[in-house]
C-alpha positions as CSV (number, residue, x, y, z in Angstrom):
1,M,44.4,27.3,-20.3
2,S,46.9,26.3,-17.6
3,Q,46.0,26.5,-14.0
4,S,47.4,28.3,-10.9
5,H,47.7,26.8,-7.5
6,T,44.1,27.5,-6.5
7,A,42.4,24.7,-8.2
8,S,44.4,21.6,-9.1
9,R,44.1,19.8,-12.4
10,H,43.4,16.1,-12.4
11,D,44.7,14.4,-15.6
12,D,42.5,11.4,-15.2
13,R,39.2,13.3,-15.0
14,P,36.8,13.3,-18.0
15,L,36.7,17.1,-18.4
16,N,40.4,17.8,-17.7
17,D,40.9,19.6,-21.1
18,I,37.8,21.8,-20.7
19,T,37.8,25.4,-19.6
20,V,34.5,26.8,-18.3
21,L,33.7,30.5,-17.5
22,E,31.1,31.1,-14.9
23,L,29.3,34.4,-14.4
24,G,27.0,33.1,-11.7
25,H,25.7,34.0,-8.3
26,I,24.0,32.4,-5.2
27,A,23.2,28.8,-6.0
28,A,22.2,27.6,-9.5
29,G,25.0,28.9,-11.7
30,P,27.8,28.2,-9.2
31,F,26.5,24.7,-8.4
32,C,26.4,23.9,-12.1
33,S,30.0,24.9,-12.7
34,L,31.0,23.1,-9.5
35,I,29.8,19.9,-11.0
36,L,31.9,20.6,-14.0
37,A,34.9,21.5,-11.9
38,E,34.7,18.3,-10.0
39,L,34.7,16.4,-13.3
40,G,38.0,18.1,-14.0
41,A,37.1,21.3,-15.8
42,D,39.2,24.5,-15.2
43,V,36.4,26.7,-14.0
44,I,37.0,30.5,-13.9
45,K,34.5,32.4,-11.8
46,V,34.1,36.0,-13.1
47,E,33.0,38.6,-10.6
48,R,32.7,42.4,-10.4
49,R,34.9,43.9,-7.7
50,A,32.8,47.1,-7.3
51,S,29.7,45.1,-6.4
52,G,31.5,42.8,-4.0
53,G,31.3,39.8,-6.4
54,D,28.9,37.0,-5.9
55,S,26.0,38.4,-3.9
56,V,26.3,35.8,-1.2
57,R,30.0,36.5,-0.5
58,D,30.3,37.8,3.1
59,S,26.5,38.2,3.3
60,S,25.4,36.1,6.3
61,P,26.3,32.9,8.0
62,V,24.0,30.9,5.6
63,G,25.1,33.0,2.6
64,N,28.8,32.4,3.4
65,S,28.2,28.7,3.9
66,L,26.4,28.5,0.5
67,F,29.3,30.3,-1.2
68,N,31.9,28.1,0.4
69,A,30.0,24.9,-0.5
70,V,29.5,25.6,-4.2
71,N,32.6,27.6,-5.2
72,R,35.4,25.3,-4.3
73,N,37.7,23.9,-7.0
74,K,37.5,27.1,-9.0
75,R,39.7,30.0,-9.9
76,A,38.5,33.6,-9.7
77,I,39.0,36.7,-11.8
78,T,37.5,40.2,-11.4
79,L,36.3,42.1,-14.4
80,D,34.0,45.1,-14.9
81,L,32.1,44.2,-18.0
82,K,30.6,47.7,-18.1
83,T,34.0,49.0,-19.1
84,D,35.2,48.6,-22.7
85,D,38.6,47.1,-21.6
86,G,36.9,44.9,-19.1
87,L,34.6,43.5,-21.8
88,A,37.5,43.1,-24.2
89,V,39.4,41.0,-21.6
90,F,36.2,38.9,-21.1
91,Y,36.0,38.3,-24.9
92,D,39.6,37.1,-24.8
93,L,38.6,34.6,-22.1
94,V,35.7,33.5,-24.2
95,A,37.9,32.9,-27.2
96,E,39.8,30.3,-25.2
97,A,36.9,28.8,-23.3
98,D,34.8,25.7,-24.1
99,A,31.7,26.6,-22.1
100,F,30.1,29.5,-20.3
101,V,27.6,29.3,-17.5
102,E,25.4,32.2,-16.4
103,N,22.3,32.6,-14.2
104,L,21.7,36.3,-14.7
105,R,18.2,37.7,-14.9
106,P,16.6,37.6,-18.4
107,G,18.0,40.3,-20.7
108,A,21.0,41.1,-18.5
109,P,23.6,39.2,-20.6
110,E,22.5,40.9,-23.8
111,R,22.7,44.4,-22.1
112,L,26.2,43.6,-21.0
113,G,27.3,42.4,-24.4
114,I,27.6,38.8,-23.4
115,G,24.4,37.2,-24.8
116,Y,24.7,34.0,-26.7
117,E,24.7,35.6,-30.2
118,Q,27.3,38.1,-29.0
119,L,29.6,35.5,-27.6
120,R,29.1,33.2,-30.5
121,E,30.8,35.9,-32.6
122,Q,33.8,35.6,-30.4
123,N,33.9,31.8,-30.3
124,P,31.5,29.8,-32.6
125,E,32.4,26.6,-30.7
126,L,31.3,27.9,-27.3
127,V,28.7,25.9,-25.4
128,Y,26.6,28.6,-23.7
129,C,24.5,27.5,-20.7
130,S,21.8,29.8,-19.3
131,I,20.1,28.8,-16.0
132,K,16.8,30.8,-15.9
133,G,13.5,30.8,-14.1
134,F,11.5,29.6,-17.1
135,N,11.9,28.4,-20.7
136,E,10.4,30.6,-23.4
137,G,6.7,31.1,-22.9
138,P,4.2,33.2,-20.9
139,Y,6.3,33.2,-17.7
140,Q,9.7,33.8,-19.3
141,E,10.1,37.4,-18.1
142,Y,8.8,36.8,-14.5
143,P,11.3,37.1,-11.7
144,A,12.1,33.6,-10.3
145,L,13.5,32.2,-7.2
146,D,13.8,28.6,-5.9
147,P,10.5,28.9,-3.9
148,I,8.7,30.2,-7.0
149,A,9.6,27.1,-8.9
150,E,8.7,24.9,-6.0
151,A,5.3,26.6,-5.7
152,L,4.4,26.5,-9.4
153,S,5.6,23.0,-10.0
154,G,3.4,21.4,-7.3
155,L,6.3,20.4,-5.2
156,M,5.3,22.8,-2.4
157,S,1.7,21.5,-2.5
158,V,2.8,17.9,-1.5
159,T,5.4,19.0,1.0
160,G,4.6,19.2,4.7
161,H,1.5,18.0,6.4
162,P,-2.2,18.3,5.4
163,D,-3.1,20.5,8.4
164,K,-0.2,22.9,7.8
165,P,0.5,25.6,5.1
166,P,2.4,24.5,2.0
167,A,6.1,24.2,2.8
168,R,9.2,24.6,0.6
169,A,11.9,21.9,0.7
170,G,14.6,22.4,3.3
171,T,17.3,23.0,0.7
172,S,17.2,24.8,-2.7
173,V,15.8,21.9,-4.7
174,A,14.8,23.9,-7.7
175,D,18.1,25.7,-8.0
176,M,20.1,22.5,-7.6
177,T,18.0,20.5,-10.0
178,A,18.3,23.2,-12.7
179,A,22.0,23.3,-12.1
180,L,22.3,19.5,-12.6
181,F,20.4,19.8,-15.9
182,G,22.7,22.6,-16.8
183,A,25.8,20.5,-16.3
184,I,24.2,17.7,-18.3
185,G,23.5,20.3,-21.0
186,V,27.1,21.5,-21.1
187,V,28.6,18.0,-21.3
188,S,26.1,17.1,-24.0
189,G,26.9,20.2,-25.9
190,I,30.6,19.5,-25.8
191,R,30.0,16.0,-26.9
192,Q,27.9,17.1,-29.8
193,R,30.5,19.8,-30.7
194,A,33.0,17.0,-31.3
195,I,30.7,15.8,-34.1
196,T,29.4,19.1,-35.6
197,G,32.3,21.4,-34.8
198,E,29.8,24.0,-33.5
199,G,28.8,25.3,-30.1
200,Q,25.2,25.8,-28.9
201,H,23.0,27.5,-26.4
202,V,21.4,25.3,-23.8
203,T,18.9,26.6,-21.2
204,A,18.2,24.9,-17.9
205,P,15.0,26.4,-16.2
206,L,14.2,26.2,-12.5
207,Y,10.5,25.7,-13.2
208,E,10.5,23.0,-15.8
209,S,13.4,21.3,-14.1
210,T,11.4,21.0,-10.9
211,V,8.3,19.9,-12.8
212,S,10.4,17.0,-14.1
213,L,10.7,15.8,-10.5
214,M,7.0,15.8,-10.2
215,G,6.3,13.5,-13.2
216,Y,4.6,10.6,-11.4
217,W,2.4,13.0,-9.4
218,L,1.3,14.6,-12.7
219,A,0.5,11.2,-14.2
220,Y,-1.4,10.2,-11.0
221,A,-3.5,13.4,-11.0
222,Q,-4.6,12.9,-14.6
223,A,-5.1,9.1,-14.5
224,Y,-7.1,9.0,-11.3
225,D,-8.7,12.4,-11.3
226,D,-7.3,13.2,-7.8
227,V,-5.1,15.9,-6.4
228,P,-2.6,14.7,-3.8
229,E,-2.3,16.5,-0.5
230,P,0.8,17.1,1.5
231,I,2.1,13.7,2.6
232,G,4.7,14.4,5.3
233,A,7.1,11.4,5.4
234,S,4.5,8.9,4.2
235,H,3.7,7.3,0.9
236,E,0.5,6.5,-0.9
237,N,1.7,3.0,-1.8
238,W,2.8,1.6,1.5
239,A,1.8,1.3,5.2
240,P,3.4,1.6,7.6
241,Y,5.7,4.2,5.9
242,D,6.4,7.2,8.2
243,V,8.5,8.7,10.9
244,Y,8.0,7.7,14.6
245,L,9.4,9.3,17.7
246,A,11.7,7.1,19.8
247,A,12.3,7.3,23.6
248,D,15.3,9.6,23.2
249,E,13.3,12.1,21.2
250,T,14.9,11.0,17.9
251,W,12.7,10.5,14.9
252,V,13.1,7.3,13.1
253,F,11.8,6.5,9.5
254,V,10.4,3.0,9.0
255,G,9.3,1.8,5.6
256,P,8.6,-1.9,4.9
257,S,7.9,-2.2,1.2
258,S,6.6,-5.8,1.0
259,Q,4.4,-8.2,2.9
260,A,7.5,-10.2,4.0
261,Q,9.2,-7.0,5.3
262,W,6.1,-6.1,7.2
263,E,6.1,-9.4,9.0
264,R,9.8,-9.2,9.7
265,L,9.3,-5.7,11.1
266,C,6.7,-7.0,13.6
267,A,9.1,-9.8,14.6
268,A,11.9,-7.3,15.1
269,L,9.7,-5.1,17.3
270,E,8.3,-8.2,19.1
271,V,4.7,-7.4,18.3
272,D,1.9,-9.4,16.6
273,L,0.4,-6.6,14.6
274,H,0.7,-8.6,11.4
275,E,-1.7,-11.2,12.8
276,R,-4.5,-8.7,13.5
277,P,-7.2,-8.6,10.7
278,A,-7.0,-4.8,10.6
279,F,-3.3,-4.9,9.7
280,E,-2.8,-8.3,8.0
281,T,-2.6,-7.2,4.3
282,L,-1.4,-4.0,2.7
283,A,-5.0,-3.1,1.8
284,D,-6.0,-3.6,5.4
285,R,-3.1,-1.5,6.6
286,R,-3.8,1.4,4.3
287,A,-7.4,1.4,5.2
288,N,-6.5,1.5,8.9
289,E,-3.3,3.6,8.6
290,A,-4.1,6.0,11.5
291,D,-4.6,3.2,13.9
292,L,-1.6,1.3,12.6
293,N,0.7,4.4,13.1
294,A,-0.6,4.9,16.6
295,E,0.2,1.3,17.5
296,L,3.7,1.5,16.0
297,Q,4.3,4.8,17.6
298,A,3.5,3.4,21.0
299,V,5.9,0.5,20.6
300,I,8.8,2.6,19.2
301,R,8.3,5.3,21.8
302,E,9.4,2.9,24.5
303,R,12.9,2.3,23.0
304,P,15.9,4.5,22.1
305,A,16.4,5.2,18.4
306,D,19.7,3.3,18.1
307,E,18.0,0.2,19.5
308,V,15.0,0.5,17.2
309,V,17.2,1.0,14.1
310,A,19.6,-1.8,14.9
311,A,16.7,-4.3,15.5
312,I,14.9,-3.4,12.2
313,R,18.1,-3.3,10.1
314,E,19.0,-6.7,11.4
315,V,15.9,-8.2,9.6
316,G,16.5,-6.3,6.3
317,V,13.7,-3.7,6.6
318,P,14.4,-0.1,5.4
319,V,14.9,2.1,8.5
320,A,16.9,5.2,9.4
321,P,17.2,7.8,12.1
322,V,16.3,11.3,11.0
323,Q,19.7,13.0,11.2
324,N,20.2,16.7,11.6
325,V,22.8,18.3,9.4
326,R,25.5,18.3,12.1
327,E,25.0,14.5,12.4
328,V,25.3,14.2,8.6
329,G,28.7,15.7,8.8
330,E,29.8,13.1,11.3
331,D,28.0,10.1,9.6
332,E,30.2,7.0,9.8
333,H,29.2,5.8,6.3
334,L,30.0,9.1,4.7
335,L,33.3,9.3,6.4
336,A,34.2,5.7,5.5
337,S,33.2,6.1,1.9
338,D,35.2,9.3,1.4
339,A,32.0,11.2,0.6
340,L,33.1,14.3,2.5
341,G,36.1,16.5,2.1
342,T,37.4,19.3,4.3
343,I,37.9,22.9,3.0
344,E,39.3,26.1,4.5
345,T,36.5,28.6,4.1
346,T,36.8,32.2,2.9
347,E,36.4,33.3,6.6
348,G,40.0,32.1,7.3
349,A,42.1,29.1,8.2
350,E,40.4,28.7,11.6
351,A,37.1,27.9,9.8
352,E,37.4,24.5,8.3
353,V,34.3,22.6,7.3
354,A,33.3,19.3,5.7
355,V,31.6,19.5,2.3
356,P,30.1,16.7,0.1
357,L,32.3,15.6,-2.7
358,L,31.3,14.5,-6.2
359,P,29.0,11.5,-5.4
360,L,29.8,9.7,-8.6
361,R,32.1,6.8,-8.5
362,S,34.1,5.7,-11.5
363,S,36.5,2.8,-12.2
364,T,38.9,5.3,-14.0
365,F,38.9,8.4,-11.8
366,D,38.6,9.4,-8.2
367,A,36.7,12.2,-6.5
368,P,38.9,15.4,-6.5
369,H,40.3,16.9,-3.3
370,P,38.3,20.0,-2.6
371,T,40.1,23.3,-2.6
372,K,39.4,26.5,-0.7
373,P,36.9,28.7,-2.5
374,P,38.8,31.6,-4.1
375,E,39.0,35.0,-2.7
376,L,37.5,37.8,-4.8
377,G,39.7,38.1,-7.9
378,E,42.4,35.8,-6.4
379,D,43.6,34.5,-9.7
380,T,43.1,37.6,-11.8
381,D,46.8,38.3,-12.5
382,A,47.6,34.6,-13.3
383,I,44.7,34.2,-15.6
384,L,45.5,37.4,-17.5
385,A,49.1,36.3,-17.8
386,E,47.9,33.0,-19.4
387,L,46.1,35.1,-22.0
388,G,49.3,37.0,-22.8
389,Y,48.8,40.2,-20.8
390,D,52.1,41.5,-19.4
391,A,52.4,43.0,-15.9
392,D,52.3,46.6,-17.1
393,E,49.0,46.0,-19.0
394,I,47.5,44.2,-16.0
395,E,48.4,47.1,-13.8
396,R,46.9,49.6,-16.3
397,L,43.6,47.7,-16.4
398,R,43.5,47.6,-12.6
399,N,44.2,51.3,-12.3
400,D,41.5,52.1,-14.9
401,G,39.0,50.1,-12.8
402,C,38.5,47.3,-15.3
403,L,39.5,44.5,-12.9
């Protein structure tokens, strides 16, 4: 399908000949299709006007920000799939599409007439991606959210500090991880279709996807018959390896990962901790980690963060200030490496924000320029015209409440 002005096509991008339909909401489905859009796909976001579209549209400051972040570089159409004509239009879209992404609750697609088997009848070559809470099994019908997957997967159990309640990650890790696997599934399905000529149904679950991030902890618990506790910013393999508060109230992460780096760290901080028997070897430091952290904290507390970071970086030891999200948007490296792009938000031209671009770098294509997230149904008429609907038919569908 050709594109309107809303989302520009990039002829050099690997998915520039692919059309993706997205019936997604909140994070997982929209983030999956965003990845595909940034790889060049024409992504058409399908929403229902009567319900206000994606449930985070105009919902709250955080909800609006989530919508803006994951729905750029897409086009938008409104359809009411509960009407016969609305569903018929959707089937026309499916017939022209290469892939479909949805993260509706289990059973909802089938009730709407858009389950995999139903859409396969319309387009046998369609790659159908479902992002769900769980794969088939005892949990498959349970309601799922990002924190559910974080709790069940063990991620929540090792996040935070031992003397505090379990904590969820500060961003939607489970949603985003499932979305990444969903995008991989779509690309893999399209690749396999080139060989077999047939589409397929791929499912990317929040729970199992998050468990995949916990692989080494699962292996550890079984091999050593031990259950890890929350670890804060530390690591079981190294010491020192933690965050320390500098004189200007900025936290700084310091993580030497070899004996040589430990000795260089001490030199950079102008201390002789590496010469003390209690801290000489890694085994010594791990055995006396509380005392070691207290000593380092006392030294770092006397200096501002930028001075600490500069001195430690100079000797090649891993170190970084803990930046808040405002500081991330102003980070000199991200700006210099073109990692961020500016979009006009759906709140209006006066609200422009920086968003992260596709982090991949390729020798054959560049990261796309981000476009403004589409207004609800912004491209409906243009998309229907591409399908062959004339102006009178589009107006009839609108008057009948199908759009």
